[in-house]
DRENDO-1510 file (C-alpha; in Angstrom, 1 decimal, always signed):
<recs>
REC; n; res; u; v; w
REC; 1; MET; +16.7; -4.0; -8.2 .
REC; 2; ILE; +14.2; -3.3; -5.6 .
REC; 3; ASN; +14.2; -0.1; -3.9 .
REC; 4; TYR; +13.1; -0.7; -0.6 .
REC; 5; ILE; +13.1; +2.9; +0.8 .
REC; 6; MET; +10.6; +4.0; -1.9 .
REC; 7; LEU; +8.6; +0.7; -1.1 .
REC; 8; TYR; +8.7; +1.5; +2.3 .
REC; 9; LYS; +7.1; +4.9; +2.0 .
REC; 10; ILE; +4.3; +3.8; -0.4 .
REC; 11; ARG; +3.4; +1.1; +2.3 .
REC; 12; LYS; +3.4; +3.8; +5.3 .
REC; 13; LYS; +1.3; +6.1; +3.1 .
REC; 14; VAL; -1.2; +3.2; +2.2 .
REC; 15; LYS; -1.3; +1.8; +5.6 .
REC; 16; LYS; -2.2; +5.4; +6.5 .
REC; 17; ILE; -5.0; +5.8; +4.4 .
REC; 18; LEU; -6.7; +2.3; +4.8 .
REC; 19; LYS; -6.6; +2.9; +8.7 .
REC; 20; GLU; -8.4; +6.4; +7.9 .
REC; 21; LYS; -10.8; +4.9; +5.6 .
REC; 22; ILE; -11.6; +2.1; +8.3 .
REC; 23; PHE; -12.1; +4.9; +11.0 .
REC; 24; GLU; -14.3; +6.4; +8.7 .
REC; 25; GLU; -16.5; +3.2; +8.3 .
REC; 26; GLU; -15.7; +3.4; +4.2 .
REC; 27; LEU; -14.0; +0.0; +4.4 .
REC; 28; ALA; -15.4; -3.1; +5.7 .
REC; 29; THR; -13.1; -5.0; +8.3 .
REC; 30; THR; -13.0; -8.2; +10.3 .
REC; 31; PRO; -11.5; -9.1; +13.5 .
REC; 32; THR; -9.2; -11.1; +11.7 .
REC; 33; SER; -8.3; -9.0; +9.0 .
REC; 34; CYS; -4.7; -7.5; +8.4 .
REC; 35; VAL; -4.4; -3.8; +7.6 .
REC; 36; GLY; -0.6; -4.3; +7.1 .
REC; 37; CYS; -0.9; -7.0; +4.8 .
REC; 38; VAL; -3.4; -5.3; +2.5 .
REC; 39; ALA; -1.0; -2.0; +2.9 .
REC; 40; ASP; +1.5; -4.4; +1.7 .
REC; 41; ASP; +0.0; -5.9; -1.3 .
REC; 42; ILE; -1.1; -2.5; -2.5 .
REC; 43; SER; +2.3; -1.0; -2.0 .
REC; 44; TRP; +3.8; -3.7; -4.1 .
REC; 45; GLU; +1.2; -3.4; -7.1 .
REC; 46; ILE; +2.1; +0.4; -6.8 .
REC; 47; TYR; +5.7; +0.2; -6.4 .
REC; 48; TYR; +5.8; -2.3; -9.9 .
REC; 49; LEU; +3.1; +0.1; -11.6 .
REC; 50; LEU; +5.8; +3.1; -10.8 .
REC; 51; LYS; +9.0; +1.0; -11.8 .
REC; 52; GLU; +7.1; -0.1; -15.5 .
REC; 53; LYS; +6.3; +3.4; -16.0 .
REC; 54; ASN; +10.0; +4.7; -15.0 .
REC; 55; GLU; +11.3; +2.1; -17.4 .
REC; 56; GLU; +9.0; +3.1; -20.3 .
REC; 57; ASP; +10.2; +7.1; -19.9 .
</recs>
């Protein structure tokens, strides 16, 4: 079962980190890039990694 609350919290933190990196010019972006889309992809990957770790424990 997917824990959407945990996924939302992960996404929120990832998006904040990405925005900071863009502001500090540590991450290149284009006028059509979507920070939210990248944050979603990264959030899902982190979520599944955490889920796998919890299942192993």
